[in-house]
Backbone bond lengths (Angstrom), bond angles and torsions (degrees), N, CA, C in turn:
res aa  C-N    CA-C-N  psi(-1)  N-CA   C-N-CA  omega(-1)  CA-C   N-CA-C  phi
1 X - - - 1.468 - - 1.550 110.28 -
2 X 1.293 113.31 130.32 1.502 119.21 -178.59 1.517 105.94 -80.04
3 X 1.325 114.36 151.98 1.398 125.16 -176.29 1.604 108.37 -65.55
4 X 1.323 116.02 133.69 1.412 120.24 178.55 1.525 105.40 -140.59
5 X 1.360 115.58 120.64 1.492 122.77 -171.15 1.564 109.52 -61.62
6 X 1.301 117.31 -41.52 1.485 119.71 -178.52 1.510 109.68 -64.03
7 X 1.377 116.51 -41.81 1.424 117.22 179.15 1.515 114.82 -64.96
8 X 1.355 112.82 -40.31 1.521 120.36 178.01 1.487 110.51 -62.70
9 X 1.315 116.89 -47.35 1.458 119.42 177.70 1.504 116.48 -63.72
10 X 1.350 114.85 -26.76 1.423 119.31 177.40 1.544 108.76 -61.68
11 X 1.317 117.20 -39.83 1.480 123.07 177.64 1.623 107.42 -70.98
12 X 1.344 116.78 -52.39 1.403 120.83 -173.43 1.506 112.71 -58.68
13 X 1.311 118.07 -33.46 1.520 119.56 -175.51 1.536 108.74 -80.96
14 X 1.280 119.35 -20.18 1.443 121.69 -177.59 1.547 113.30 -90.75
15 X 1.280 119.24 -25.22 1.471 124.17 -176.14 1.579 111.90 -51.68
16 X 1.314 118.27 -49.41 1.516 117.60 178.90 1.513 112.52 -56.08
17 X 1.335 116.72 -43.37 1.439 119.83 -177.05 1.530 110.37 -70.44
18 X 1.273 117.38 -37.70 1.536 119.06 177.75 1.513 107.29 -62.62
19 X 1.320 119.61 -48.51 1.422 121.07 -177.95 1.565 111.43 -62.29
20 X 1.304 115.69 -49.03 1.418 117.93 179.63 1.519 113.04 -56.39
21 X 1.256 118.04 -47.25 1.443 126.14 179.59 1.556 110.60 -61.51
22 X 1.290 113.17 -42.66 1.470 118.09 -175.14 1.524 111.89 -78.00
23 X 1.295 121.08 -37.44 1.457 125.06 -165.98 1.520 116.87 -108.49
24 X 1.304 117.02 -29.28 1.475 119.65 -175.47 1.517 108.52 -65.88
25 X 1.379 111.69 133.05 1.462 123.49 178.59 1.478 116.08 82.27
26 X 1.340 117.84 -1.12 1.437 118.37 -180.00 1.561 110.83 -71.82
27 X 1.312 118.09 149.29 1.473 121.03 172.94 1.531 111.44 -55.70
28 X 1.368 118.71 155.85 1.354 122.28 178.78 1.515 117.47 -59.85
29 X 1.323 121.86 -32.75 1.523 117.12 175.06 1.524 114.33 -58.23
30 X 1.323 115.27 -30.63 1.463 118.35 178.46 1.493 111.37 -72.86
31 X 1.332 119.88 -43.18 1.427 123.92 -174.45 1.488 117.19 -88.63
32 X 1.342 114.08 -15.39 1.506 117.50 -179.48 1.601 110.62 -112.78
33 X 1.283 116.78 -4.34 1.405 116.31 179.34 1.554 109.22 -76.06
34 X 1.311 117.14 155.71 1.438 120.19 179.99 1.543 108.40 -133.24
35 X 1.408 116.33 -165.67 1.437 118.51 179.88 1.470 111.08 -101.36
36 X 1.237 121.29 5.05 1.445 125.03 178.75 1.554 110.26 136.91
37 X 1.300 115.78 -169.45 1.520 120.97 -178.79 1.493 108.68 -57.78
38 X 1.381 113.78 139.70 1.439 124.32 177.73 1.511 113.87 59.86
39 X 1.334 117.48 33.81 1.432 120.90 173.75 1.496 108.37 -125.29
40 X 1.316 115.53 164.41 1.501 121.96 -176.73 1.499 114.64 -98.11
41 X 1.271 115.59 145.75 1.480 121.75 171.79 1.543 108.78 -88.85
42 X 1.311 119.96 168.48 1.460 120.45 172.00 1.452 115.68 -51.64
43 X 1.400 113.59 -40.77 1.492 119.23 174.15 1.482 111.83 -54.40
44 X 1.332 116.71 -50.04 1.473 120.69 -179.10 1.471 111.52 -61.21
45 X 1.325 117.70 -39.76 1.558 121.27 -179.77 1.413 110.08 -61.77
46 X 1.298 121.70 -44.81 1.381 121.60 -179.72 1.565 113.01 -65.23
47 X 1.317 117.56 -36.08 1.482 121.43 172.54 1.483 107.91 -59.24
48 X 1.348 118.51 -47.56 1.465 121.99 -178.06 1.504 112.79 -61.69
49 X 1.334 116.54 -37.03 1.467 122.59 178.88 1.513 109.29 -63.65
50 X 1.343 115.72 -41.23 1.498 118.19 177.65 1.464 110.08 -64.19
51 X 1.329 118.73 -44.32 1.381 120.16 -178.40 1.556 109.97 -61.30
52 X 1.342 121.11 -33.57 1.385 123.05 178.09 1.593 109.53 -65.96
53 X 1.272 113.75 -38.42 1.510 120.01 -179.28 1.524 106.99 -62.73
54 X 1.277 118.34 -39.03 1.522 125.00 -176.83 1.438 115.91 -80.48
55 X 1.375 116.98 -36.55 1.441 118.72 -167.15 1.531 116.75 -129.03
56 X 1.354 116.02 1.20 1.409 118.82 -173.85 1.567 116.02 -120.41
57 X 1.266 114.61 -86.95 1.487 124.61 -166.65 1.526 110.17 -49.87
58 X 1.315 118.84 -68.14 1.429 119.83 -172.23 1.507 112.06 -73.74
59 X 1.320 118.17 -28.07 1.451 121.20 174.57 1.520 110.97 -59.91
60 X 1.295 116.72 -47.01 1.458 125.18 175.40 1.531 112.80 -64.55
61 X 1.311 115.46 -42.44 1.557 115.74 179.60 1.520 108.69 -65.19
62 X 1.312 120.37 -37.29 1.472 122.24 178.38 1.583 108.25 -62.90
63 X 1.312 116.20 -39.79 1.459 116.58 178.87 1.496 110.61 -63.80
64 X 1.292 118.93 -41.23 1.492 121.83 -179.79 1.550 107.82 -64.14
65 X 1.351 117.90 -43.61 1.456 120.52 -170.49 1.496 111.96 -84.95
66 X 1.234 120.51 -10.37 1.566 117.84 -172.08 1.545 111.12 -76.92
67 X 1.306 117.55 -13.43 1.424 120.43 -179.27 1.475 121.26 76.14
68 X 1.407 113.74 7.39 1.453 118.31 -178.52 1.479 108.66 -72.42
69 X 1.388 112.92 159.09 1.427 122.03 175.31 1.563 111.80 -63.70
70 X 1.355 113.45 -35.36 1.466 118.67 -178.72 1.471 107.74 -91.17
71 X 1.264 118.69 106.98 1.505 126.61 -177.18 1.483 110.84 -107.79
72 X 1.384 118.86 11.37 1.484 119.35 -178.40 1.471 112.27 -73.59
73 X 1.401 108.53 141.19 1.508 115.65 174.83 1.452 106.15 -92.07
74 X 1.416 112.54 142.06 1.472 115.65 170.43 1.530 107.71 -69.07
75 X 1.340 114.92 148.76 1.521 120.45 175.53 1.574 107.43 -57.63
76 X 1.293 113.47 139.40 1.397 121.54 -178.00 1.549 110.51 -94.99
77 X 1.279 120.02 127.90 1.496 124.03 179.19 1.556 106.35 -82.91
78 X 1.257 118.61 98.51 1.503 119.43 -179.01 1.548 113.64 -71.91
79 X 1.355 116.81 -9.47 1.325 123.23 -177.47 1.599 116.75 -111.53
80 X 1.264 114.99 3.15 1.484 120.55 -177.74 1.512 109.78 -55.57
81 X 1.363 118.52 -41.57 1.441 119.35 -176.85 1.614 113.02 -61.43
82 X 1.321 113.66 -18.63 1.445 114.90 178.57 1.456 113.80 -76.07
83 X 1.408 115.59 -21.76 1.436 119.18 178.14 1.533 110.89 -94.23
84 X 1.262 116.83 -20.03 1.529 126.01 -178.94 1.495 109.26 -115.99
85 X 1.279 114.92 158.27 1.503 120.94 172.57 1.492 115.07 69.23
86 X 1.272 121.45 13.74 1.438 121.44 -178.63 1.512 111.97 -81.16
87 X 1.344 118.41 -19.46 1.429 124.11 178.59 1.503 114.46 -98.86
88 X 1.292 116.71 17.29 1.467 119.45 -178.14 1.550 106.70 -108.49
89 X 1.345 117.73 151.15 1.471 119.34 179.16 1.547 107.74 -74.32
90 X 1.376 111.40 157.19 1.489 113.13 176.31 1.507 111.39 -63.75
91 X 1.303 121.14 -40.01 1.438 122.76 -179.37 1.492 109.20 -57.02
92 X 1.476 118.81 -38.82 1.427 118.21 176.72 1.443 111.51 -64.85
93 X 1.362 116.92 -40.56 1.472 118.65 -179.63 1.491 111.95 -61.74
94 X 1.273 115.73 -44.43 1.502 120.93 -179.52 1.459 108.73 -61.64
95 X 1.276 120.55 -41.26 1.510 123.30 -178.22 1.610 105.59 -66.37
96 X 1.310 115.75 -47.47 1.415 116.92 -177.09 1.643 111.23 -64.61
97 X 1.266 114.06 -37.84 1.502 117.53 176.06 1.498 112.08 -60.52
98 X 1.353 118.07 -42.67 1.410 125.14 -177.73 1.528 108.72 -65.70
99 X 1.327 117.63 -41.56 1.415 118.95 -175.52 1.607 110.17 -71.78
100 X 1.297 115.43 -44.26 1.473 120.26 177.14 1.487 112.42 -60.16
101 X 1.337 116.57 -47.52 1.481 121.52 177.40 1.454 111.70 -58.78
102 X 1.275 120.72 -46.05 1.462 125.01 179.61 1.532 109.80 -59.59
103 X 1.294 116.30 -47.16 1.490 120.86 177.97 1.538 111.89 -60.68
104 X 1.291 115.81 -45.04 1.468 119.60 177.32 1.540 113.88 -63.88
105 X 1.290 118.82 -35.75 1.413 121.97 -179.94 1.579 109.54 -73.87
106 X 1.312 115.85 -34.39 1.492 118.91 172.51 1.494 109.65 -58.51
107 X 1.333 114.78 -49.53 1.442 119.48 -175.31 1.517 108.28 -65.81
108 X 1.353 119.87 -41.43 1.509 124.96 -179.63 1.579 107.82 -59.12
109 X 1.260 116.25 -49.35 1.451 121.02 179.00 1.529 115.69 -62.09
110 X 1.368 109.91 -34.55 1.495 116.53 178.49 1.556 113.64 -70.33
111 X 1.353 118.40 -9.50 1.455 122.43 -176.79 1.534 110.61 -79.00
112 X 1.340 115.63 -14.39 1.431 122.10 -175.91 1.569 111.72 43.95
113 X 1.274 116.56 58.65 1.485 121.70 -172.65 1.522 109.76 -74.29
114 X 1.351 113.14 145.76 1.446 123.46 175.35 1.480 110.88 -111.16
115 X 1.295 118.44 173.51 1.452 123.75 172.99 1.551 109.70 -54.05
116 X 1.311 118.41 -42.22 1.481 122.45 -178.24 1.552 108.70 -58.13
117 X 1.312 116.20 -47.15 1.497 118.10 174.33 1.479 114.81 -49.99
118 X 1.288 117.22 -42.73 1.434 120.70 179.87 1.451 119.64 -55.10
119 X 1.376 115.08 -26.11 1.417 122.43 -174.58 1.576 110.17 -91.30
120 X 1.345 117.96 -8.94 1.427 122.31 178.42 1.514 107.28 -65.83
121 X 1.363 115.29 150.11 1.421 118.65 -174.66 1.554 115.50 -124.32
122 X 1.376 113.31 160.44 1.421 122.99 172.05 1.451 108.31 -128.79
123 X 1.369 117.96 175.13 1.477 120.08 -179.10 1.527 109.03 -113.97
124 X 1.296 118.36 106.22 1.437 124.21 177.35 1.497 110.10 -74.94
125 X 1.350 119.58 138.02 1.501 121.30 -176.00 1.557 115.13 -64.31
126 X 1.370 114.90 -18.97 1.515 118.78 -179.65 1.541 106.91 -107.33
127 X 1.370 116.84 -47.14 1.448 120.38 -165.59 1.476 111.12 -91.01
128 X 1.267 123.25 -19.93 1.432 124.52 -174.35 1.490 106.75 87.86
129 X 1.382 115.82 -143.52 1.428 121.27 -177.59 1.486 116.08 -63.70
130 X 1.324 118.00 128.54 1.453 122.92 177.57 1.506 109.58 -135.25
131 X 1.303 117.75 151.42 1.474 119.15 -176.72 1.585 109.37 -94.24
132 X 1.319 112.97 165.40 1.460 117.67 177.04 1.506 108.59 -67.43
133 X 1.335 119.35 -35.81 1.497 119.17 175.00 1.523 111.19 -60.50
134 X 1.321 117.14 -40.80 1.486 117.64 178.63 1.486 113.11 -64.07
135 X 1.391 114.17 -44.20 1.499 118.13 176.54 1.512 112.55 -55.01
136 X 1.343 115.49 -47.78 1.489 121.08 -170.41 1.606 105.52 -74.73
137 X 1.300 120.65 -35.20 1.411 121.42 175.76 1.526 111.71 -68.10
138 X 1.219 114.27 -33.14 1.467 119.02 177.75 1.524 112.44 -69.90
139 X 1.321 116.34 -34.72 1.445 122.94 175.89 1.494 109.49 -57.47
140 X 1.323 118.09 -51.70 1.433 119.29 177.12 1.503 116.64 -64.99
141 X 1.307 116.60 -41.24 1.499 121.14 175.86 1.549 111.69 -65.07
142 X 1.288 116.21 -33.84 1.423 125.03 176.30 1.551 109.33 -57.08
143 X 1.404 114.28 -49.50 1.402 117.98 -179.97 1.528 110.08 -58.02
144 X 1.322 116.37 -51.01 1.435 120.65 -178.12 1.513 112.86 -57.90
145 X 1.323 114.75 -42.00 1.481 120.52 -179.36 1.609 109.61 -59.66
146 X 1.333 115.28 -42.03 1.469 117.33 -179.52 1.501 112.69 -75.26
147 X 1.362 117.69 -27.16 1.510 119.56 174.25 1.543 107.12 -64.90
148 X 1.378 118.68 -41.08 1.383 121.53 177.65 1.520 109.78 -64.38
149 X 1.305 116.09 -42.40 1.487 121.35 177.23 1.518 112.04 -54.68
150 X 1.267 114.15 -48.18 1.471 119.87 178.12 1.487 112.36 -58.31
151 X 1.321 117.88 -46.79 1.490 123.38 179.27 1.575 109.31 -59.56
152 X 1.355 117.63 -43.33 1.426 117.24 176.82 1.547 117.03 -64.28
153 X 1.374 111.67 -42.16 1.425 115.40 178.42 1.531 110.38 -62.38
154 X 1.281 118.89 -43.90 1.461 122.50 -178.32 1.565 109.56 -67.03
155 X 1.246 120.25 -46.70 1.493 124.97 177.58 1.465 111.45 -56.05
156 X 1.329 117.34 -40.87 1.469 118.34 -175.55 1.540 111.80 -73.73
157 X 1.267 120.67 -7.86 1.398 121.87 176.48 1.629 108.04 -72.12
158 X 1.289 115.38 -20.15 1.479 118.83 173.93 1.508 114.01 -106.56
159 X 1.332 119.68 16.31 1.403 125.29 -179.86 1.498 115.41 -44.83
160 X 1.381 115.89 -52.68 1.430 121.01 178.04 1.535 115.01 -75.76
161 X 1.342 111.83 -34.03 1.496 116.98 -172.81 1.557 110.65 -67.47
162 X 1.355 118.75 -25.55 1.449 119.58 -176.70 1.539 114.39 -81.69
163 X 1.326 116.30 -7.44 1.475 119.91 176.51 1.496 110.48 58.00
164 X 1.320 117.78 -137.27 1.425 123.61 -171.71 1.536 116.13 -62.64
165 X 1.312 116.87 -19.01 1.468 119.02 -177.81 1.533 114.34 -67.80
166 X 1.431 113.84 -10.11 1.466 117.14 176.82 1.460 114.98 -52.59
167 X 1.362 115.76 -32.70 1.499 120.78 -178.99 1.492 113.03 -63.87
168 X 1.375 116.40 -25.93 1.497 118.09 178.88 1.501 115.13 -94.42
169 X 1.357 119.07 -1.19 1.441 120.82 -172.33 1.536 106.03 -114.20
170 X 1.298 117.38 95.88 1.523 122.39 -179.92 1.525 114.27 -56.48
171 X 1.348 114.77 -25.45 1.518 116.86 179.11 1.515 110.53 -63.72
172 X 1.303 118.78 -23.01 1.431 122.18 -179.27 1.543 113.63 -75.96
173 X 1.309 117.88 -15.02 1.502 122.10 -177.63 1.489 109.71 67.52
174 X 1.325 114.04 -168.60 1.485 115.15 -174.24 1.471 110.20 -88.93
């Protein structure tokens, strides 16, 4: 599937509502449970999504679009949210995520991007040259990846409780 900005933003604009509807008001075991050592809970994922809204997607899009000779992206700290935001309620995180995402999408739409813009490049610290289209497509796929991660983390809270049905639920893993 070729990148399409309208299709990508259709995902991006829905993610905050999906997460708010799904997670708001759930008991702590659902929002704080994870998949095991060194994995993230739904609470952690929402913090990470906020961090991306503040330090990743639009920051990097601006670098690509500003026309500067220096198109290098600063390395992204994927774990910053684990040091910050731990003392905030999930409802506050969900609200902050929705506000930041809405503002970023207003800015993105205001750029009036054309196909030519999508071929502009930046320098990722790991991958090297990447296009604006790749960055924006990854933003949408990143949301979907973390929605799947939340589903896995939540499902695994009942790994033992489901007994023999585990064999029929691929979300439980092996």
